[in-house]
C-alpha positions in Angstrom: -197.2 60.3 216.7 -195.0 60.2 219.8 -194.8 57.2 222.0 -193.7 57.7 225.6 -192.6 55.1 228.1 -195.1 55.1 231.0 -193.8 56.8 234.1 -194.0 53.7 236.2 -191.5 51.9 234.0 -188.8 54.6 234.3 -189.2 55.5 237.9 -189.7 52.2 239.6 -187.5 51.8 242.7 -187.0 48.0 242.8 -186.6 47.9 246.6 -189.7 49.9 247.2 -191.7 47.9 244.7 -190.5 44.7 246.4 -191.5 46.0 249.8 -195.0 46.8 248.6 -195.4 43.5 246.8 -194.2 41.7 249.9 -196.6 43.5 252.1 -199.5 42.7 249.8 -198.6 39.0 249.5 -198.0 38.6 253.3 -201.4 40.2 254.0 -203.1 37.8 251.6 -201.3 34.8 253.1 -202.1 35.9 256.7 -205.8 36.4 255.8 -205.9 33.0 254.3 -204.2 31.4 257.3 -206.2 33.4 259.8 -203.2 34.9 261.6 -201.3 38.2 261.8 -198.6 39.2 259.3 -196.1 39.3 262.2 -196.8 35.6 262.9 -195.5 34.6 259.5 -191.8 33.7 259.1 -189.8 35.9 256.7 -189.9 34.3 253.3 -188.2 35.1 250.1 -190.5 37.1 247.8 -190.5 34.3 245.2 -191.5 31.8 247.9 -194.4 34.0 248.8 -195.6 34.0 245.2 -195.2 30.2 245.0 -197.0 29.7 248.3 -200.0 31.8 247.4 -200.4 29.9 244.1 -200.2 26.6 246.0 -202.9 27.8 248.3 -205.1 29.9 246.1 -204.1 29.0 242.6 -207.3 27.0 241.9 -209.5 30.0 242.4 -210.2 32.9 240.1 -208.5 35.3 242.5 -205.0 35.1 240.9 -203.8 35.4 237.4 -201.7 32.8 235.7 -198.6 31.7 237.7 -196.1 32.3 234.9 -197.5 35.7 234.0 -197.6 36.8 237.7 -194.1 35.5 238.5 -192.7 37.0 235.3 -194.2 40.4 236.2 -192.6 40.3 239.7 -189.3 39.3 238.2 -189.4 42.1 235.7 -190.4 44.7 238.3 -187.9 43.9 241.0 -185.3 41.5 239.5 -184.2 38.0 240.2 -181.7 39.0 243.0 -184.5 40.7 245.1 -187.1 37.9 244.4 -184.8 35.2 245.6 -182.7 37.1 248.1 -179.5 36.5 246.1 -176.5 38.3 247.7 -174.3 40.1 245.2 -171.0 38.5 244.7 -168.0 40.3 246.2 -164.7 40.5 244.3 -163.1 38.1 246.8 -165.8 35.5 246.2 -165.4 35.9 242.4 -161.6 35.4 242.7 -162.0 32.4 244.9 -164.4 30.9 242.4 -162.0 31.5 239.5 -158.9 30.2 241.3 -158.6 26.4 241.1 -157.7 24.7 244.3 -155.3 21.8 244.3 -155.3 19.3 247.2 -152.2 17.2 247.6 -152.3 14.2 249.9 
């Protein structure tokens, strides 16, 4: 018996997946609020997930929060979900170098 990894796990482009997830979540939020997607402010992907659970979490439309959020995190990663900028070498050096202030 040969087990193969499903194609979607190998070939997922995290940025494209994030764009598609964002589009779906923004559409659901705009429909709920009765506005256009363009009327919504740009929110972090994680904030969109949290907001939809705040507004629609008591209905049967959504799965469990932890399962849904974990799935999004696994698909696109923490950096994309929370718009975390990658650290540059300069920022890492500054964080490592202790600063001494003399009065």
